[in-house]
C-alpha positions as CSV (number, residue, x, y, z in Angstrom):
1,M,0.0,0.0,0.0
2,L,2.9,2.4,0.7
3,R,4.2,2.0,-2.8
4,F,1.0,3.7,-4.0
5,F,2.1,6.9,-2.3
6,T,5.8,6.7,-3.3
7,P,6.8,9.1,-6.1
8,A,7.6,7.3,-9.3
9,L,10.1,9.9,-10.4
10,P,13.6,10.3,-9.0
11,A,14.3,13.5,-7.0
12,P,15.1,16.3,-9.5
13,R,18.2,18.4,-9.4
14,P,17.6,22.1,-8.5
15,R,18.7,23.2,-12.0
16,T,16.0,21.0,-13.5
17,V,13.3,22.4,-11.2
18,L,14.3,26.0,-12.0
19,L,14.5,25.4,-15.8
20,A,11.1,23.7,-15.9
21,G,9.4,26.5,-14.0
22,A,11.2,29.2,-16.0
23,G,10.3,27.6,-19.3
24,G,6.7,27.4,-18.4
25,F,6.7,31.0,-17.2
26,L,8.3,32.3,-20.3
27,A,6.1,30.4,-22.7
28,I,2.8,31.5,-21.0
29,A,4.1,35.0,-20.4
30,L,4.8,35.3,-24.2
31,L,1.4,34.0,-25.1
32,A,-0.3,36.3,-22.6
33,L,1.8,39.3,-23.8
34,L,1.0,38.7,-27.4
35,T,-2.7,38.3,-26.5
36,D,-2.6,41.7,-24.8
37,Q,-0.6,43.4,-27.6
38,L,-2.4,41.9,-30.5
39,A,-5.9,41.9,-28.9
40,V,-6.2,38.3,-30.1
41,S,-6.5,35.4,-27.6
42,L,-3.6,32.9,-27.9
43,L,-4.3,31.2,-24.6
44,I,-6.3,28.1,-23.7
45,A,-6.1,26.3,-20.4
46,P,-4.6,23.1,-22.0
47,F,-1.5,25.1,-22.9
48,G,-0.5,25.2,-19.3
49,A,-0.5,21.4,-19.2
50,S,1.5,21.4,-22.5
51,C,4.1,23.5,-20.8
52,V,4.5,20.8,-18.1
53,L,5.5,18.3,-20.8
54,L,7.6,20.8,-22.9
55,F,9.7,22.0,-20.0
56,A,9.6,19.3,-17.3
57,A,9.8,16.3,-19.7
58,P,11.2,17.5,-23.0
59,A,12.6,14.1,-23.9
60,A,9.2,12.3,-23.6
61,P,7.7,11.2,-26.9
62,L,4.4,13.0,-26.0
63,S,6.4,16.3,-25.7
64,Q,7.8,16.3,-29.2
65,P,6.8,19.2,-31.6
66,V,4.6,17.0,-33.8
67,N,2.8,15.7,-30.8
68,V,2.2,19.1,-29.3
69,I,1.1,20.8,-32.5
70,G,-0.6,17.8,-34.1
71,G,-2.3,16.7,-30.9
72,H,-3.8,20.1,-30.2
73,F,-4.9,20.5,-33.9
74,V,-6.5,17.0,-34.2
75,A,-8.2,17.2,-30.8
76,T,-9.6,20.6,-31.4
77,L,-10.8,19.8,-34.9
78,T,-12.5,16.7,-33.5
79,G,-14.1,18.8,-30.8
80,L,-15.3,21.4,-33.3
81,L,-16.8,18.8,-35.7
82,M,-18.5,16.9,-32.8
83,H,-19.8,20.1,-31.4
84,A,-21.3,21.0,-34.8
85,W,-23.0,17.6,-35.0
86,L,-23.9,16.7,-31.5
87,P,-25.8,18.3,-28.7
88,P,-23.8,19.8,-25.8
89,T,-24.6,16.9,-23.5
90,W,-22.5,14.7,-21.3
91,W,-22.3,12.0,-23.9
92,G,-21.5,14.5,-26.7
93,M,-18.5,15.8,-24.7
94,A,-17.5,12.2,-23.8
95,L,-17.7,11.1,-27.4
96,A,-15.6,14.2,-28.5
97,V,-12.9,13.4,-26.0
98,G,-12.9,9.7,-26.8
99,G,-12.8,10.4,-30.5
100,A,-10.0,12.9,-30.1
101,I,-7.9,10.4,-28.1
102,A,-8.5,7.7,-30.7
103,L,-7.5,10.0,-33.6
104,M,-4.4,11.2,-31.8
105,V,-3.4,7.6,-31.2
106,V,-4.0,6.4,-34.8
107,L,-2.2,9.5,-36.2
108,R,0.7,9.1,-33.7
109,V,0.3,12.6,-32.4
110,T,-0.8,11.8,-28.9
111,H,-0.4,14.8,-26.5
112,P,-2.3,14.3,-23.2
113,P,-3.1,18.0,-22.6
114,A,-4.9,18.1,-26.0
115,G,-7.4,15.7,-24.6
116,A,-9.0,18.7,-22.9
117,D,-9.4,20.7,-26.1
118,P,-12.8,19.2,-27.0
119,L,-14.1,20.1,-23.5
120,V,-12.9,23.7,-24.1
121,V,-14.8,23.6,-27.4
122,F,-18.0,22.3,-25.8
123,A,-17.7,24.8,-23.0
124,T,-17.1,27.9,-25.1
125,A,-18.8,27.0,-28.5
126,P,-16.2,28.9,-30.6
127,G,-16.2,29.0,-34.4
128,F,-13.9,27.0,-36.6
129,G,-11.4,29.9,-36.6
130,F,-10.6,28.8,-33.0
131,L,-8.6,25.9,-34.7
132,F,-6.1,28.4,-36.1
133,I,-6.2,31.2,-33.4
134,P,-5.6,30.3,-30.6
135,V,-4.9,26.6,-31.0
136,L,-2.6,26.3,-34.0
137,A,-0.9,29.6,-33.5
138,G,-0.5,29.1,-29.7
139,S,0.8,25.6,-30.0
140,V,3.4,26.6,-32.6
141,I,4.5,29.5,-30.4
142,L,4.8,27.1,-27.4
143,V,7.0,24.7,-29.4
144,G,9.1,27.7,-30.7
145,V,9.7,28.9,-27.2
146,A,10.6,25.3,-26.1
147,L,13.0,24.9,-29.1
148,L,14.8,28.2,-28.3
149,F,14.7,27.7,-24.5
150,H,16.2,24.2,-24.6
151,R,18.8,25.1,-27.2
152,L,20.0,27.9,-25.0
153,N,20.1,25.6,-22.0
154,G,21.8,22.7,-23.8
155,T,18.9,20.4,-23.5
156,D,18.3,17.9,-26.3
157,Y,14.9,19.0,-27.8
158,P,13.4,17.8,-29.9
159,T,14.7,14.3,-29.4
160,A,15.6,12.1,-32.3
161,A,13.0,9.6,-33.5
162,R,13.5,6.2,-31.8
């Protein structure tokens, strides 16, 4: 029973902790600043979770650029299509999330934070432009920040295909 409460990850080095937090801060700060300056929203809640993967686990397969950008794109498109065809009910939302997960898996662009994108779509009922701004533009900016941030810190990102 105690194993259930034992952290699965080894204790991180202080540098790792600071870099992970700093990367997430910079990425979201840039999106928020651009949102203010351009008067166009580039932020959605799942981007905060994407930052966890991009900056705390950059070597993970689910953190790679194609997964971040492709996962958000596929999941949001699925949510938008399902929202257009289905009523905003519990089963409509569940079907949209399940469908998004299945499509991300089959297309090999799985990105766990993107699983929330259909819920954002059902909660806010945006138009199809939402797919491009904020989702596509925001995810591309997040990956761009991660690429630059990791390059400056000597972290291998993106990782080579295995």
